[in-house]
C-alpha positions as CSV (number, residue, x, y, z in Angstrom):
1,M,95.1,-39.1,3.8
2,P,96.2,-39.0,7.5
3,E,93.4,-39.1,10.1
4,R,92.6,-35.9,12.0
5,T,93.4,-35.8,15.6
6,G,90.8,-34.9,18.2
7,A,91.8,-31.3,18.3
8,D,91.9,-31.1,14.5
9,S,88.5,-32.7,14.3
10,R,87.0,-30.2,16.8
11,R,88.6,-27.4,14.9
12,F,87.2,-28.7,11.6
13,D,83.7,-29.1,13.1
14,G,83.9,-25.5,14.5
15,L,84.9,-24.2,11.0
16,Q,82.0,-26.1,9.4
17,A,79.6,-24.7,12.0
18,L,81.0,-21.2,11.4
19,M,80.4,-21.6,7.7
20,K,76.8,-22.5,8.3
21,V,76.0,-19.4,10.3
22,A,78.3,-16.9,8.5
23,G,75.9,-16.5,5.5
24,P,72.8,-15.8,7.5
25,V,74.7,-13.5,9.9
26,A,76.0,-11.5,6.9
27,V,72.5,-11.2,5.4
28,F,71.1,-10.1,8.8
29,A,73.8,-7.5,9.2
30,V,73.2,-6.1,5.7
31,G,69.5,-6.1,6.5
32,L,70.0,-4.1,9.7
33,W,72.2,-1.6,7.9
34,A,69.6,-1.1,5.1
35,L,66.8,-0.9,7.7
36,R,68.6,1.9,9.5
37,Q,69.2,3.8,6.2
38,G,65.5,4.1,5.6
39,W,64.1,4.1,9.1
40,G,61.0,6.2,9.3
41,L,61.2,7.2,5.6
42,W,58.8,4.6,4.1
43,G,55.3,5.1,2.9
44,D,53.8,7.6,0.5
45,V,51.5,10.4,1.8
46,Q,49.1,10.2,-1.1
47,V,49.6,7.1,-3.3
48,D,48.5,3.6,-2.4
49,F,49.7,3.1,1.2
50,G,46.9,5.1,2.6
51,R,44.6,2.3,1.4
52,E,46.8,-0.2,3.2
53,L,46.2,1.6,6.4
54,Y,42.5,2.7,6.0
55,V,41.1,-0.7,5.0
56,P,42.3,-2.7,8.1
57,W,41.4,0.3,10.3
58,R,37.8,0.1,9.1
59,L,37.8,-3.7,9.4
60,E,39.0,-3.5,12.9
61,A,36.2,-1.0,13.6
62,G,33.6,-3.4,12.4
63,D,33.2,-2.8,8.6
64,Q,33.1,-5.8,6.3
65,L,35.3,-6.3,3.2
66,Y,33.4,-6.3,-0.1
67,A,30.2,-5.2,1.6
68,D,31.2,-1.9,3.3
69,I,34.5,-1.6,1.4
70,A,34.8,-2.1,-2.3
71,Y,38.0,-4.3,-2.8
72,F,39.5,-6.0,-5.8
73,N,42.2,-8.2,-4.2
74,G,41.8,-11.2,-2.0
75,P,40.8,-10.9,1.7
76,I,43.8,-12.4,3.5
77,S,46.0,-9.3,3.8
78,P,43.4,-6.8,5.0
79,Y,42.1,-9.1,7.6
80,F,45.6,-10.1,8.8
81,N,46.5,-6.4,9.1
82,A,43.2,-5.7,10.9
83,L,44.2,-8.5,13.3
84,C,47.5,-6.8,13.9
85,F,45.7,-3.6,14.7
86,R,43.4,-5.4,17.1
87,I,46.3,-7.0,18.9
88,F,49.0,-4.3,18.8
89,G,46.9,-1.1,18.3
90,V,45.9,0.9,15.3
91,G,49.0,2.7,13.9
92,M,51.3,2.7,10.9
93,S,54.1,1.5,13.2
94,T,52.1,-1.7,13.8
95,L,52.2,-2.6,10.2
96,V,55.8,-1.5,9.9
97,G,56.8,-3.9,12.6
98,A,54.8,-6.8,11.1
99,N,56.2,-6.1,7.7
100,I,59.8,-6.1,8.9
101,A,59.2,-9.5,10.4
102,I,57.7,-10.7,7.2
103,A,60.7,-9.4,5.2
104,G,63.0,-11.4,7.6
105,L,61.0,-14.6,7.0
106,I,61.2,-14.0,3.3
107,A,65.0,-13.5,3.5
108,G,65.4,-16.7,5.5
109,L,63.3,-18.8,3.1
110,L,65.2,-17.4,0.1
111,Y,68.5,-18.2,1.7
112,V,67.5,-21.8,2.4
113,L,66.1,-22.4,-1.0
114,L,69.0,-20.8,-2.9
115,A,71.5,-22.6,-0.8
116,R,69.9,-25.9,-1.8
117,V,70.4,-25.2,-5.5
118,S,73.9,-23.6,-5.2
119,D,76.0,-23.1,-2.1
120,R,75.9,-21.0,1.1
121,F,78.2,-18.3,-0.2
122,S,76.0,-17.7,-3.3
123,A,72.9,-17.7,-1.2
124,A,74.4,-15.2,1.2
125,V,75.4,-12.8,-1.6
126,A,71.8,-13.1,-3.1
127,G,70.4,-12.5,0.4
128,A,72.5,-9.4,0.8
129,V,71.2,-8.1,-2.5
130,F,67.7,-8.7,-1.4
131,A,68.2,-6.8,1.8
132,A,70.0,-3.9,0.4
133,A,68.3,-3.4,-3.0
134,F,64.8,-4.8,-2.6
135,A,63.6,-5.1,1.0
136,F,64.2,-1.7,2.5
137,G,65.1,0.6,-0.4
138,H,63.4,3.4,-2.2
139,P,64.9,3.7,-5.7
140,G,62.0,5.5,-7.3
141,E,59.3,8.2,-7.0
142,Y,57.1,6.7,-4.3
143,A,58.3,5.0,-1.1
144,N,55.7,2.2,-1.5
145,Y,57.8,-0.3,-3.4
146,N,59.6,-2.0,-0.5
147,Y,58.7,-4.7,2.0
148,V,58.1,-2.3,4.9
149,T,55.3,-0.2,3.4
150,P,54.3,-2.1,0.2
151,Y,51.8,-0.5,-2.2
152,S,49.8,-3.7,-1.8
153,H,50.3,-6.1,1.2
154,E,48.9,-8.9,-1.0
155,I,52.0,-8.9,-3.1
156,T,54.4,-9.4,-0.1
157,H,52.1,-11.7,1.8
158,G,51.6,-13.7,-1.3
159,L,55.3,-14.0,-1.9
160,L,55.9,-15.2,1.7
161,L,53.2,-17.8,1.4
162,S,54.5,-18.9,-2.0
163,L,58.0,-19.5,-0.6
164,L,56.5,-21.5,2.2
165,A,54.6,-23.6,-0.4
166,L,57.7,-24.1,-2.5
167,S,59.7,-25.1,0.7
168,C,57.0,-27.7,1.5
169,L,57.0,-28.9,-2.1
170,A,60.8,-29.3,-2.0
171,R,60.6,-31.3,1.1
172,A,57.8,-33.5,-0.2
173,L,59.0,-34.2,-3.7
174,L,62.2,-32.5,-4.9
175,M,64.8,-32.8,-2.1
176,R,65.9,-35.9,-0.3
177,S,67.9,-36.3,2.9
178,G,71.5,-37.4,2.9
179,G,70.7,-40.9,3.9
180,E,68.2,-41.3,1.1
181,R,70.7,-39.9,-1.4
182,E,73.3,-42.5,-0.3
183,A,70.7,-45.2,-0.7
184,R,69.9,-43.9,-4.1
185,R,73.5,-44.1,-5.2
186,A,73.6,-47.7,-3.9
187,S,70.4,-48.7,-5.7
188,P,70.0,-49.3,-9.5
189,P,69.8,-46.0,-11.4
190,R,66.5,-44.1,-11.4
191,T,64.6,-46.6,-9.3
192,G,63.5,-47.0,-5.7
193,W,62.6,-43.4,-4.9
194,P,60.5,-43.3,-1.7
195,Q,56.9,-42.0,-1.8
196,A,56.3,-38.3,-1.4
197,D,55.6,-37.1,2.1
198,A,51.9,-36.4,2.3
199,G,52.1,-33.9,5.1
200,P,54.4,-31.4,3.4
201,L,52.6,-31.8,0.1
202,L,49.3,-31.1,1.9
203,A,50.8,-28.1,3.5
204,A,52.0,-26.9,0.1
205,G,48.4,-27.1,-1.1
206,L,47.1,-25.2,1.9
207,F,49.7,-22.4,1.4
208,S,48.8,-22.3,-2.2
209,G,45.1,-21.8,-1.2
210,L,46.1,-18.8,0.9
211,V,48.1,-17.4,-2.0
212,W,44.9,-17.6,-4.1
213,L,43.4,-15.2,-1.6
214,T,46.2,-12.6,-2.1
215,K,47.0,-11.6,-5.8
216,V,46.3,-13.4,-9.0
217,E,49.8,-12.9,-10.5
218,I,51.5,-14.5,-7.4
219,F,49.2,-17.5,-7.4
220,T,49.6,-18.2,-11.2
221,A,53.4,-18.2,-10.8
222,L,53.3,-20.5,-7.8
223,F,50.7,-22.9,-9.4
224,G,52.7,-23.1,-12.6
225,A,55.9,-23.8,-10.7
226,T,54.2,-26.4,-8.5
227,I,52.7,-28.3,-11.5
228,L,56.1,-28.3,-13.1
229,G,57.7,-29.7,-9.9
230,I,55.1,-32.5,-9.8
231,A,55.6,-33.3,-13.5
232,L,59.4,-33.3,-13.2
233,D,59.2,-35.5,-10.1
234,H,57.0,-37.9,-12.1
235,F,59.3,-38.2,-15.1
236,F,62.7,-38.0,-13.6
237,R,61.9,-40.2,-10.6
238,E,60.0,-42.5,-12.9
239,R,57.1,-42.7,-10.6
240,K,54.0,-44.8,-11.3
241,A,51.0,-42.9,-12.6
242,S,49.1,-44.0,-9.5
243,E,51.7,-42.4,-7.2
244,T,51.8,-39.2,-9.1
245,A,48.0,-39.1,-9.1
246,R,48.1,-39.5,-5.3
247,N,50.5,-36.6,-5.1
248,V,48.3,-34.4,-7.2
249,G,45.3,-35.4,-5.1
250,V,47.0,-34.6,-1.8
251,Y,48.1,-31.2,-3.1
252,A,44.7,-30.4,-4.7
253,S,42.9,-31.4,-1.5
254,G,45.0,-28.8,0.5
255,L,44.4,-26.1,-2.1
256,L,40.6,-26.7,-2.7
257,G,40.0,-27.5,1.0
258,L,41.5,-24.1,2.0
259,L,39.4,-22.3,-0.6
260,A,36.3,-24.1,0.6
261,I,37.0,-23.1,4.2
262,G,37.5,-19.5,3.1
263,F,34.2,-19.5,1.1
264,V,32.2,-20.9,4.0
265,T,33.9,-18.5,6.5
266,L,33.2,-15.4,4.3
267,T,29.6,-16.6,3.6
268,I,28.9,-16.8,7.4
269,A,30.7,-13.5,8.1
270,I,29.3,-11.5,5.1
271,S,27.3,-13.3,2.4
272,S,27.7,-15.9,-0.3
273,E,27.7,-13.2,-2.9
274,H,30.6,-11.3,-1.3
275,A,32.3,-14.6,-0.7
276,R,32.2,-15.3,-4.4
277,T,33.6,-11.8,-5.0
278,A,36.5,-12.5,-2.7
279,L,37.4,-15.8,-4.4
280,L,36.7,-14.9,-8.1
281,G,36.6,-11.1,-8.3
282,P,40.4,-10.6,-8.5
283,W,40.4,-13.0,-11.5
284,H,37.8,-11.1,-13.3
285,S,39.8,-7.9,-12.9
286,A,43.1,-9.6,-13.9
287,F,41.7,-10.8,-17.2
288,D,39.6,-7.7,-17.9
289,S,40.9,-6.5,-21.3
290,R,39.7,-2.9,-20.6
291,I,42.1,-2.8,-17.7
292,S,45.1,-4.6,-19.2
293,S,44.8,-2.4,-22.3
294,L,45.3,0.8,-20.3
295,M,48.6,2.6,-21.1
296,F,49.8,2.1,-17.5
297,Y,49.7,-1.7,-17.7
298,R,51.2,-1.8,-21.2
299,W,54.0,0.3,-19.7
300,V,54.3,-2.1,-16.8
301,L,54.5,-5.0,-19.3
302,G,56.9,-3.2,-21.5
303,T,54.7,-3.3,-24.6
304,L,53.8,0.4,-24.7
305,D,57.0,1.1,-26.7
306,L,58.5,-2.2,-27.8
307,Q,61.4,-0.7,-29.6
308,H,62.5,1.2,-26.4
309,S,62.0,-2.0,-24.3
310,W,64.1,-4.2,-26.6
311,G,66.7,-1.4,-27.0
312,L,67.3,-1.3,-23.3
313,I,67.4,-5.1,-23.0
314,G,70.0,-5.1,-25.8
315,E,72.1,-2.3,-24.2
316,W,72.3,-4.2,-20.9
317,M,73.1,-7.5,-22.6
318,V,76.1,-5.7,-24.2
319,R,77.2,-4.2,-20.9
320,Y,77.1,-7.6,-19.2
321,A,78.9,-9.3,-22.1
322,A,81.6,-6.6,-21.9
323,C,82.2,-7.5,-18.3
324,L,81.7,-11.2,-18.1
325,L,83.3,-12.5,-21.3
326,P,86.7,-11.1,-20.5
327,L,86.4,-12.2,-16.9
328,G,85.5,-15.7,-18.1
329,L,88.4,-15.9,-20.6
330,I,90.9,-14.7,-18.0
331,S,89.5,-17.1,-15.4
332,L,89.8,-20.0,-17.9
333,A,93.4,-19.0,-18.7
334,C,94.4,-18.8,-15.0
335,R,95.6,-22.3,-14.0
336,G,98.2,-23.7,-11.7
337,R,100.3,-21.3,-9.7
338,L,98.5,-18.2,-11.1
339,T,95.4,-19.1,-9.1
340,K,97.4,-18.5,-5.9
341,W,98.1,-14.8,-6.4
342,L,95.9,-13.5,-9.2
343,P,92.5,-13.8,-7.4
344,P,93.6,-11.8,-4.4
345,A,95.3,-9.2,-6.6
346,A,92.3,-8.9,-8.8
347,G,90.0,-8.6,-5.7
348,L,92.0,-5.6,-4.6
349,V,91.7,-4.0,-8.0
350,F,87.9,-4.6,-8.1
351,L,87.5,-3.1,-4.7
352,A,89.4,0.0,-5.7
353,L,87.2,0.3,-8.8
354,L,84.1,0.0,-6.6
355,V,85.3,2.8,-4.3
356,G,86.4,5.1,-7.2
357,Y,83.7,4.5,-9.7
358,P,80.3,3.7,-8.1
359,A,77.5,2.6,-10.4
360,S,75.2,5.3,-11.7
361,P,72.2,5.6,-9.3
362,D,70.0,6.2,-12.3
363,L,71.3,3.2,-14.3
364,A,71.7,0.6,-11.5
365,P,67.9,0.0,-10.9
366,Q,67.7,-0.9,-14.6
367,S,70.5,-3.5,-14.4
368,V,68.0,-6.4,-14.5
369,R,66.7,-5.4,-18.0
370,P,68.3,-8.6,-19.6
371,L,66.1,-10.9,-17.5
372,P,63.5,-11.5,-20.3
373,V,66.4,-13.1,-22.3
374,V,68.5,-14.5,-19.5
375,M,65.8,-16.4,-17.6
376,P,64.5,-18.5,-20.5
377,L,68.1,-19.3,-21.4
378,M,68.7,-20.2,-17.8
379,L,65.6,-22.5,-17.8
380,V,66.9,-24.3,-21.0
381,A,70.4,-24.7,-19.5
382,A,69.0,-26.0,-16.2
383,F,66.8,-28.5,-18.1
384,G,69.8,-29.7,-20.1
385,Y,71.9,-30.2,-17.0
386,L,69.0,-32.1,-15.4
387,L,68.9,-34.4,-18.4
388,W,72.6,-35.0,-18.1
389,E,72.4,-35.8,-14.4
390,H,69.5,-38.1,-15.0
391,R,71.3,-40.1,-17.7
392,S,74.4,-40.3,-15.5
393,G,72.5,-41.8,-12.7
394,R,73.2,-38.8,-10.4
395,D,71.0,-37.4,-7.7
396,V,68.8,-34.8,-9.5
397,S,67.2,-33.3,-6.4
398,A,68.9,-29.9,-6.6
399,S,68.3,-29.7,-10.3
400,L,64.6,-30.4,-9.9
401,L,64.3,-27.6,-7.4
402,R,66.4,-25.3,-9.6
403,M,64.0,-25.8,-12.5
404,V,61.0,-25.0,-10.2
405,L,62.6,-21.8,-8.8
406,I,63.5,-20.5,-12.3
407,F,60.0,-21.2,-13.6
408,F,58.5,-19.5,-10.5
409,G,60.8,-16.4,-11.2
410,L,59.7,-16.4,-14.8
411,G,56.0,-16.6,-13.8
412,L,56.3,-13.7,-11.4
413,Q,58.1,-11.4,-13.9
414,A,55.5,-12.1,-16.6
415,K,53.5,-9.0,-15.6
416,M,56.4,-6.8,-16.4
417,F,58.3,-9.1,-18.7
418,L,59.8,-6.6,-21.1
419,N,60.1,-3.9,-18.4
420,A,62.2,-5.7,-15.8
421,Q,63.5,-3.2,-13.2
422,I,64.2,-3.2,-9.5
423,Y,61.9,-0.3,-8.9
424,H,58.0,-0.3,-9.1
425,Y,56.4,-3.8,-9.1
426,G,59.8,-5.3,-9.6
427,F,60.6,-5.1,-5.9
428,V,58.6,-8.4,-5.7
429,L,57.9,-9.5,-9.3
430,V,61.5,-9.3,-10.5
431,M,63.2,-10.0,-7.2
432,P,63.3,-13.9,-7.4
433,S,64.7,-13.8,-11.0
434,T,67.3,-11.2,-10.0
435,L,68.5,-13.4,-7.1
436,L,68.7,-16.4,-9.4
437,L,70.8,-14.3,-11.7
438,V,73.1,-13.4,-8.8
439,V,73.4,-17.1,-7.9
440,A,74.2,-18.0,-11.5
441,L,76.9,-15.3,-11.6
442,V,78.6,-16.1,-8.3
443,G,77.8,-19.8,-8.0
444,W,76.9,-21.8,-11.1
445,L,79.2,-20.1,-13.6
446,P,82.3,-20.2,-11.3
447,A,81.6,-23.9,-10.9
448,L,81.5,-24.3,-14.7
449,V,84.8,-22.5,-15.0
450,R,86.3,-24.7,-12.3
451,Q,85.1,-27.9,-14.1
452,N,87.0,-26.7,-17.2
453,S,90.3,-26.3,-15.2
454,G,90.0,-22.6,-14.8
455,S,90.0,-20.4,-11.8
456,G,86.5,-20.5,-10.4
457,L,87.6,-18.3,-7.5
458,L,88.7,-15.5,-9.8
459,F,85.4,-15.6,-11.7
460,R,83.5,-15.6,-8.5
461,M,85.4,-12.6,-7.1
462,G,84.9,-10.7,-10.3
463,A,81.2,-11.6,-10.4
464,C,80.8,-10.6,-6.8
465,A,82.4,-7.3,-7.5
466,L,80.0,-6.6,-10.4
467,V,77.0,-7.5,-8.3
468,L,78.2,-5.4,-5.4
469,W,78.9,-2.5,-7.8
470,L,75.4,-2.5,-9.1
471,A,73.8,-3.1,-5.7
472,L,75.6,-0.1,-4.3
473,G,74.3,2.0,-7.2
474,V,70.7,1.0,-6.2
475,V,71.5,1.9,-2.6
476,E,72.8,5.3,-3.7
477,K,69.6,5.8,-5.7
478,S,67.6,5.0,-2.5
479,R,69.7,7.5,-0.5
480,L,69.0,10.3,-3.0
481,E,65.2,9.5,-2.9
482,F,65.1,9.3,0.9
483,A,66.8,12.7,1.1
484,K,63.7,14.3,-0.6
485,L,61.5,13.2,2.3
486,V,61.9,16.2,4.7
487,V,58.3,17.0,5.8
488,P,56.9,15.2,8.8
489,V,53.3,14.2,8.5
490,G,51.2,12.6,11.2
491,A,52.3,11.9,14.8
492,G,53.1,9.1,17.2
493,A,52.4,5.7,15.7
494,D,51.3,7.3,12.4
495,S,54.2,9.5,11.8
496,L,55.9,9.4,8.4
497,M,58.1,11.6,6.3
498,A,56.9,13.1,3.0
499,D,58.3,15.3,0.1
500,Q,56.9,18.8,-0.4
501,R,53.4,17.4,-0.8
502,G,53.5,16.8,3.0
503,R,53.2,20.6,3.6
504,F,49.9,20.7,1.7
505,V,48.6,17.5,3.5
506,N,49.4,19.0,6.9
507,L,47.5,22.2,6.1
508,A,44.6,20.1,4.8
509,I,44.6,18.1,8.0
510,E,44.6,21.2,10.1
511,T,41.7,22.7,8.1
512,L,39.6,19.6,8.2
513,R,40.1,19.1,12.0
514,K,38.6,22.5,12.5
515,E,35.7,21.7,10.2
516,L,34.9,18.1,11.1
517,E,32.3,17.5,13.7
518,P,32.2,14.1,15.6
519,G,30.9,11.5,13.2
520,A,31.5,13.7,10.1
521,T,32.5,11.9,6.9
522,L,35.1,12.6,4.2
523,A,35.9,11.3,0.7
524,V,39.1,12.1,-1.1
525,L,39.1,12.2,-4.9
526,P,40.7,10.8,-7.0
527,E,43.4,9.4,-4.6
528,G,44.5,10.2,-1.1
529,V,42.7,8.1,1.5
530,M,45.7,8.7,3.7
531,L,43.8,11.8,4.8
532,N,40.9,9.7,6.0
533,Y,43.2,7.4,8.0
534,L,45.2,10.2,9.6
535,L,42.0,12.0,10.6
536,R,40.3,8.8,11.6
537,T,37.4,9.9,9.4
538,K,35.3,7.4,7.5
539,N,34.3,7.5,3.9
540,P,30.5,6.8,3.9
541,T,30.7,5.1,0.5
542,P,32.4,1.7,-0.2
543,Y,34.8,3.4,-2.7
544,I,38.1,4.8,-1.5
545,N,40.0,5.2,-4.7
546,F,38.9,6.8,-8.0
547,M,41.7,6.2,-10.4
548,P,40.9,4.9,-13.9
549,P,41.3,1.2,-13.0
550,E,38.9,1.5,-10.1
551,L,36.4,3.2,-12.4
552,L,36.6,0.3,-14.8
553,I,36.4,-2.4,-12.1
554,F,33.6,-1.0,-10.1
555,G,31.8,1.3,-12.6
556,E,31.0,5.0,-12.4
557,D,27.3,4.3,-12.0
558,P,27.6,2.4,-8.7
559,M,30.0,5.1,-7.4
560,L,27.6,7.9,-8.3
561,E,24.7,6.0,-6.7
562,A,26.7,5.5,-3.5
563,F,27.6,9.2,-3.3
564,S,24.0,10.2,-3.9
565,E,22.6,7.8,-1.2
566,H,25.4,8.5,1.3
567,P,26.9,11.9,0.5
568,P,30.1,12.6,2.4
569,D,30.0,15.7,4.6
570,F,33.3,16.9,3.1
571,I,35.2,16.1,-0.1
572,A,38.9,16.8,-0.7
573,L,40.1,17.1,-4.3
574,V,43.8,16.2,-4.4
575,H,45.9,17.0,-7.5
576,H,47.0,13.9,-9.3
577,R,47.8,13.6,-13.0
578,T,46.9,10.2,-14.5
579,D,48.5,10.6,-18.0
580,L,50.1,7.2,-17.8
581,Y,46.6,5.6,-17.8
582,G,45.6,7.5,-20.9
583,F,43.5,10.1,-19.0
584,R,45.0,13.3,-17.8
585,Y,42.7,14.4,-15.0
586,F,39.8,13.1,-12.9
587,G,36.6,15.0,-13.8
588,T,38.0,16.2,-17.1
589,D,39.0,13.1,-19.0
590,Y,37.2,10.4,-16.9
591,A,34.6,10.3,-14.1
592,K,32.9,13.4,-15.6
593,R,29.5,12.6,-14.2
594,L,30.8,12.0,-10.7
595,F,32.8,15.2,-10.8
596,A,29.7,17.1,-12.0
597,W,27.7,15.7,-9.1
598,V,30.4,16.9,-6.7
599,T,30.5,20.5,-8.2
600,K,26.7,20.7,-8.0
601,N,26.3,19.6,-4.4
602,Y,29.4,21.0,-2.7
603,V,30.7,24.5,-1.9
604,L,34.3,25.6,-1.5
605,V,35.8,25.7,2.0
606,K,39.5,26.3,1.1
607,T,42.1,25.7,-1.6
608,I,45.5,24.8,-0.3
609,G,48.2,25.5,-2.9
610,K,47.2,25.7,-6.5
611,P,43.7,24.5,-7.7
612,P,44.1,20.8,-8.3
613,L,43.4,18.8,-11.4
614,Q,44.5,21.6,-13.7
615,D,47.5,22.1,-16.0
616,G,50.2,24.2,-14.4
617,T,49.5,22.9,-10.9
618,V,52.4,21.0,-9.2
619,F,50.3,20.1,-6.2
620,G,47.2,21.3,-4.4
621,I,44.2,20.3,-2.4
622,T,40.7,21.8,-2.5
623,I,38.4,21.1,0.4
624,L,34.6,21.2,-0.3
625,R,31.6,21.0,2.1
626,H,28.2,19.5,1.3
627,R,25.6,22.2,1.0
628,S,23.6,20.6,3.8
629,V,26.5,20.9,6.3
630,T,27.0,24.1,8.3
631,S,30.6,25.3,8.5
632,S,31.9,25.3,12.1
633,S,34.9,27.5,11.6
634,L,35.3,28.8,8.0
635,T,32.9,30.7,5.7
636,G,34.7,29.6,2.5
């Protein structure tokens, strides 16, 4: 091969540099576009996100988690958000800005990790899918299942910390620098691997400890993937038992050391009892069979109707097979000169189909249904490839990391294993598996076709078209849902858009502002603490949510005792059907004693819309005043 001239070398280096930045720039551009589509339209006016605002507001004001506020997740996220409020001011816009930055960090870490196990192009396509379909979308009923206004910050914070932990693990154990790889090739097979870097491994343990303080399902997935990584490193790098024991010790010291620091800190700040609640309480809730047996969580898992779940999985397997099998056969048949003109021509055809026949916005969010079958198969195939590389004396670094990432994805999707979907918890729990599926379609399978003398380019273009087609269907679904948010609620840093429920919430805020004296208190039942936050009115009890899971976690007796000892001046009953939990209405099918106490001790101020918590009501809010409180503006 003739040597490149100086000009050719500079041109080649420039092309290489362009290739390195093209993927991240493309992901960033898609992210900006998706961000603009949903700007100001995130967050639900009633469900979940009010808690994510109310809790850090109260912590910033001096309340203590677990003591003044009953909480069933770890403490990291509420205190981090309270710190953001302390630095940048209390307001929904503060959390929106912080969460956009967190989403950007997650996208960057995903790109780097996926590029290590595939190629930059595949990582860029996966990153674009993350930005368009997961990070900033709204493909369902409530606008809380995205990375800007998540239903629970613990799930997005936990994901970011997990990716940081996996990146450190990869640097310490799984991936090696180019120089080390060359030395590996020059040395006898499967010997001479350098010791693990203690610093990154310790950092992986510290990040894992932080994940413990977020959500149980995130930590279990991370911990399982980490143990697998250490085990694979031991067997496939043929390390001595003493070296692997050292690696385990370094990682464990970081994990346990962080938990010890957290326990001591919380003990000093609150009490040892509440510190134990912070560290162990979420685990008790996660393994409470009374909660996991609720209809809602069986629906989340996909076991509520097994026939329906497996039917959808089978339907989508057939759909994918109908697309990918012909594409694979054609790609394998295209050799020689055909590869010069067929891929561009096929690309034009695919683009025309994309424009003319977009994916159904109702079907596209369900396109990840086959993951319960695909991911285990992917894990088996990855392990087989790892064995082949090991026996061939090849560098197994990328294969080790691939195994860890697949196992992490499987661990995350376990909570909704037979109900994989982009919407709901899937925006985090199914996202890593989805991106690995994308990488398999546009990276690993085309490489396999190319190894068998077929047109890898043709397969890659067809797979990209399929991924883009489905992603655009999710985007269209988000657009349709965003279009329903037409009622402005709140103002300034707390402004958000709501559906028609927003009209009732605005009237309730207007009514309560007339009624509330300085220092007055308010409780919202069964769900709707957003009212407290927007009015900056405290709930005098530790309990802020009264849905069936919270009744099981905290108990109705402690709630009733708290209301009796510290009765709120006002109570707002907000309509919310809870059929999916197995109980239709608060006060009728569950929390009957608490509801009876409310009706005995409170009088009507005003009903906005239809009476809540009754059949035939679409939405409504009833405002009640404690009998000991004198009305300042209304007589009822």
